[in-house]
C-alpha positions, 0 to 999 in steps of 0.5 A, a space after each residue: 865187371 871186376 866180379 866177373 874178370 876172375 881176378 883176384 880182388 882183395 879190400 884193405 879195410 882199416 878197422 880202428 877208422 871205422 864204426 862198427 856198423 860202417 865195419 859190418 856194412 863194409 864187410 857184407 857188401 864186399 862179400 855180396 860182391 863175391 870179395 873172399 879176401 881180406 887186409 884189416 889194417 894198412 900199416 898205420 893204425 893200431 895193431 888189432 888184437 884177437 878180439 878184434 879178430 873174432 868179431 871180424 869173423 864173427 861177421 865173415 862168417 855168418 855172411 859168407 856160410 859158403 866159401 872160405 875167407 882169406 884174412 889177413 893182417 897188417 899193422 902193428 905186428 912188432 911181438 912173437 906174442 902180436 903174431 901167434 895170437 893172430 894165427 891163434 884167432 885164425 887168420 891166414 896172413 900177416 903183414 909187418 915190417 918187423 919180421 926180423 926183430 920177431 925172428 930173432 925172437 923165435 930164435 931164442 926161444 
């Protein structure tokens, strides 16, 4: 019913709390259900790295060759270099409560 409702759905997955096989299964099942918007991290776990994003992107793109997915990363993002690394890894969005500090770093550059 949710799939056919037309409502936008985002699934939130905390990668740091899942084994690799469970992470892969969660992504694959989400894609099978038509979910193409993902948030990795819940704000309470360890920050994801660009290596993590590459791993996640491989799973997502391998399973979903037709549509482009929306990937948001949340949690532990405190520095400008983290933001740059994540966007270089081709995510769409970040979530952070440290935006003031990050923008202060931008001002210095």
